[in-house]
N, C-alpha and C positions, 0 to 999 in steps of 0.2 A: 483476424485478431492474433495477438501475441502477448507474451508476458515476460516481464523481468522480475526475478525474485532475488532477494538479498538474504543471506544466511549468516549466522554467527558460529564461530568455531569455539569449542569448549574443551577443557581438559577433562578426561573421564574420571579422574580421581578427585580433584578439587571442585570440579564443575564450573570453575571460573572461565571467563573468556580467554582465548589463547591467540597470541599474535603471530600465527604461522600461515597467514593467508597465501603468501607467495608460494610456499611449498605445496599447499593443497591445490592451488590453481595450476601449477606446473604439472602436478600429478593427474589432475582431472582433464587437462587439455588434450591428453592423448586420446581420450574418448569423445570429448565435447568440442575440441577445437577452439575457435574464437567465440563460442557461446558461453564460455566461462571466463571470468576476469576478476580483478581486484576492485576494491571500493576505497572510500576515503580512509578508513582505518584498517590496520593490519589484522583486525579481528574478523573482518567481513569478506565474504565471497559472493559475487554476483553471477547469476546465470540467466540466459535468455533462451526463449523458444524461437523457432522459425515462425514466420507468418502462416496462419492456417485459416481455411474456410470450413474445414471439417472439425466439429467439436470432438469427435472420437479420437482423431489424430492429435489434436491439441492436448487432450487429457492424457493420452499415452505419453506424449513427449514431456509434459510436466512431471509425470511420475518417473519416467526413465532418467530424466535429467537430475532430479533430486537423488535418485538411487546412485547415479554415477558420482555425484559430489560426496555422498555419504561414504561410498566405498573408497574414494580417493583420500578422504579425511582419515578413515580407519587405517589405511596403509601408512599414514603418518602418525598413528597413535592418538588420533583426535576424534571428536564427535561433532555432529552438526545439529543445531537447533534453528527452528524458524520462528522467531519471536520479534516483535517490533522493538524490543529493548533488551539489553543484557541484564539477566537476573542477578548474576554475581560478577562484579567487576570493581576495580578500584575507582574511587571517586576522582582520582587525578586525571589529567587529560590523556586520552588514548594515544597509542603510537600511530602516527599517520603513515600512509603509504607514500613511498618516495615518488617524486615526479614533479614537473614544473607546475601543473595545474593545482595540485594539492598544496604545494609550497605557496603559490599565489593566493589560494583561498585562505590559508592561515594568516598571511600578511594582511589581507583585506578585511577578513571577518573576525579574526582574533579569537576571543574566548567563545564565540558562537560555535567554532569547530570542536570545542571541548566536550560537548554533549551530542555529537553527531555520530555516535556509535549506535545508530538507530536504523532499523531495517524495514523496508517497504515491499509491497507487491504492486508493481505497475502494470496496468493492462493497456494495450494499444489496440485501437480499432482503425481500420483503413478509411481514409477520407480522400475525395478527389482534389480538394483545394482548401486554401485557408478560409475562404468565405464560408464554406460548408462547415468546417471545423468550428468556427466561431458561432454559427447558428446553433449547432448542437450544444456547445458549451453554454450558451446563454440559456437554453431551455432546461439544462440538467443541473445548473447551479443549486436550485432549491432542494435537490435530492442528496447533496453532499453530506448533510448531517446523518441521514439514514444509513449511508454507506460507512461512515465513521463508526456508528453504533454497531453495525453488523460485523465489522472487521476488527474491532478493538482487540488487540492482542499484545499489549505492553503495560501491564499494571505494575510490574516491579522494575526498579532501576537501581543498580549498584547496591543491592542488598537490602532494599526497603520497599514497602508497598507505598506507591505514590498516592493512592486514593483515586486514581484515574483508571479507566478501562484502556485508554490509549494515551499514554504519556508521550509517545512519539509524536502524535498530532500536536501536542502542546509545545514540544521542543522545536518542531519545524515552524510553528507560528511565529517564532522570534525573528526569522529571517526577513530581510527587507521586502522581498517579493515572494510571498507564500500565502497559504490559506485559500479561501474561495477566490476564484478569479473575478475580475470586474465584469460587468455587463458591457460587451463590446458593441459599439454602435456601427462599426464597419471594419473592414480589414485595415484601412488607413488609420483608424483610431488605435487598433492593436499595434501597428508598426510605429506610430508616434510614441506610444507608451514605452515600447521596447527600446527605441532609440534614446529616449530620455533616461531610462534606467541605466543603459550602457554608458551614456555620456557623463552621467553623474557618479559613476562607480558604484551604483547600487547593486549591480550584478556584474560578473566578469564578462559574460556573453549570453547568448540565448539559452545555453545549457543551464544557466543560473536562474531561470524562471521557475520557481518552485511552487507555482499554483497547483491546487488539487486537480485541476483539469487544465491542460495546456496543449496547444499544437506542438507536435514534436519538432525539434530544430534540425533533425537529421534524417528522418524517414517520413513518408506521407501518411501520417497517422495523427489521431487525437489521443493524447496520453492521459490516462486517469491515474493519478499519483496519490489518491486519497487513503488507500488501505495500508494498515500495518502488514508486515510479513505474516502470511497465514500459517497456522500451525500444521495443517495437513494439505496434501495435494488436492483433495476434494474441495476444500474451501477456495483454493485458487480457481478451480474449474467453475464453481458456483459463481464467484465474483466475475469471471470472464463472461459467463452466460448472461448475467444480469447486465453487465456494461454493454455487451453487444446489443442486447434487446433495448436498452435505454437509448443508445445511439440511433438505432433503427426507428424507434418510436419518435424520438425528437426530430429526426430528419423528415419523417412522414408529416409531422405536425408543421414543420417549417414549409414543406412543399405545399401544404394545404392553407398556409398563411393563417394558422390559428393564433389567437392571442398568446403572448408570452407572459407567464407569471414572473414578476420581477420584484422579489422581496428586497427590502432595504438592506444595504450592506452591513449596517450595524446589527440588525436582528439576525441576519444570516451568520455573521461572525459569532454572535451569542449562541445560536443554535449549534454551531460546530463545537464551541467550547462545552456546551452541556452534553452533547453526544460523546465527546471525548472523555468527559468525567464519568457519566453514568453508564455508557455503553448500552448493550442490548437489554440488560435486565432492569434499566431504570426508566426515567421520564425524559422525554425530549420535547423541544419547542416545536409546536405545530406552526409552521410559518404562515399558513393560511388564516389561522385564528389568533395567533400570538399567545396561545395558551399551552400548558403542559399536557402531554398525553403519553401513554406507554410507547417506548421506542419500538418494541416488538410489533405494535400495531402500525406504526409508521412504515416499517419494512413491509408489513402485509399490504399496506396501501400501494407501495411501490410495485410489489409483485402483481397486484390486481391491474394496475396501469399497464404492466408489461405483458399481460396474457396474450394479446393478439400477436405481438412480435415473437414471443416464446413459441407459440404454436406454429408460426410461419417458419421458424428455424428448426422445428422438431425438438425443442429443448424442454418442453413442459414437464415431461415425466422425470427427467434427470434433475431439474431444478426443484421439483416437489420433493424428491428423495433427499437431495442434499440439504435443502432448507429444513426438512423434518428432522434431520440429524442435528443440525445446529440448534433448533428449538428445543430438542430433547436434552442435549448435553450442555447447552449454553455456548456463549461466544468463547473465543480463545482466551480472553481475559478471565471469564468466569471459570474456565477449566484450569487455568493456572492457579487461581486462588483456591479452588477445590483441592488441587494437589498439595498446596501448602497447608491447608487446614487439617489434613489428616494427621500430621505429626509436627506441624509448625516448623518444617525444615525447608529452606530454600533449595537445598540440593534435590529434594523430591520434585520441585517444580522443574528443574533442569532435566532430571531423568524423565519426567513426563514429556517434556518437549522433544527430547531425543527420540523417544518411542513414537512420537507423532509425525516426525519429519517425513517419513515415507509410508505412513499408515494408510491402509485402504478404507479405514472407518471414518 
């Protein structure tokens, strides 16, 4: 497994986002090499872990990589936050990173790029081939709303509370190929869809497939793109643990030819919207019954389903510890709002996120 994390740079005085990503990337590359890079906007920095089979080594690299970026930003007089959205930013279009791909994106997708100053945490799990990746994707689609609720960390956008736990999820849903992936009947079904998207200009290339779960276009992995950028390193580790266990459980079910739960795309989309709005503290749509139930209970159901795989990987104790912390403190969105409610200052939200970026808690 491996992770890609996207961060926002902020000014330590105004706490607004700051367009100095190129300088911070250059500063951090001395320590991180090609594991650090730019993103669509000049407010963002992206980092990557190496592939890992050891959870302990993965967790250590997540923490050390974050620390390296925080140090590099500090040397440039800046701070780093890990949030799905900018808390304080101008409503005008963000400054885009120079380069042919981003120029083409702006030409093709126009105002869609205006709200893409959004940050995610992507988790990759290794798979042997496309057919296996699609089998896993088909079986994990129903759990996407639970992951959205668990990882919601973007309640504020450009100086206002959106009313959503994950506004990032909502903004990404506007793209032509985004949200929950289809149920794929076969690898040829997948390839035909992708070819159609490319030929009609709906995506630039395979890198423009923005489904919440997708086969990677450049490495032999299945990529989970559903989560907001997580506030703390521990939440990234928790997410990776769960996704690795989800993939292993789905693969075992596919090998045993167990029936696939296949919710309708309309209700799955509605469940994702509800999870993005209410987050972990609210109600979610139970896709098995079509009724509302507490989102925290749905995450609990996911954890129960994953217990055999978590035990096989030796991850049970760590997941229990990390999940207990989230249950006690609330999701990233809950904690952002709590920071705001103390004095009704958005600068306090940014300060909270700065303190959490490399926190061990």
